[in-house]
C-alpha positions, 0 to 999 in steps of 0.5 A: 737786654734786648727782651727788657727794651723790647717788653718796656716799648711795648708798654709804653705804647700800650700806654700811648693807645690809653694816654697818649690820645686822651691827652691829645682829647684833654688839652684841644676839647679844653681850648675850644671849648673855652673858645666856645664860651667866649663866642656864647658871653660875647658880641657877634664880631663876625659881622666885621670880617664876614667878607674875609670868610673863603667860600662857601663859608662867606654867603653864610649869614653872620649870626648863624655862622656865629653860632655855628662856630660857637656850639660846635666849639662847645659841644665839639669840645665836650665830645673830644674830651670824652672821646664821643664822635671823635672824629666828626667832631676832630674834622667840624673843629678841624674846619673850623679851624681851617676858616678862622686862619683864613678870614682872623689870624691869615696876615692882611699884606704879605707878599714874600714867603718871608714875610707871610712867615711873620703872622706864624706867631702868638702874638698881637702885635700884626702880621697875622697869627696863625702859629696856634692855630696850625698848631691846633690842626696839627694835634686834631690830625691823629684823633682824626686819622687815628680814632680817640684812643682806647680810653673814649666813649667811642672806643667803648661804643664800637668795642660792645657793637663790634663784639 
């Protein structure tokens, strides 16, 4: 029984190396790509919130910030799905998400931890709206720290280079 349990858990661990990180990459890639498409097709509203961007992002012209965010979301979304430059795009999208939380999703007014936590929600009713971006950041961490998993372009390149 002990051997069977060990074998089963080892098989699940192996599947996780192939499929677990792939699942993270697909959902995150889709979400960031979709956000990039919305920016690509939409109007630049960064002009309205540039003063909320944290330093040094607040010194970048809003037109440049808009283009950078749009193209990092588009390219980063595709790169995550196929597992190409996963750590680079993971860190880039993590930083982009930090800026988004600080400038768009963080509550405008809060004086207690309780009022701040009202912003940990998915809503458009005020109080901020930073739950989903925090979830995305948590999902990006395994990709940044562990890499893309075995079913990725990065893993293929690594196997060929390190032969």
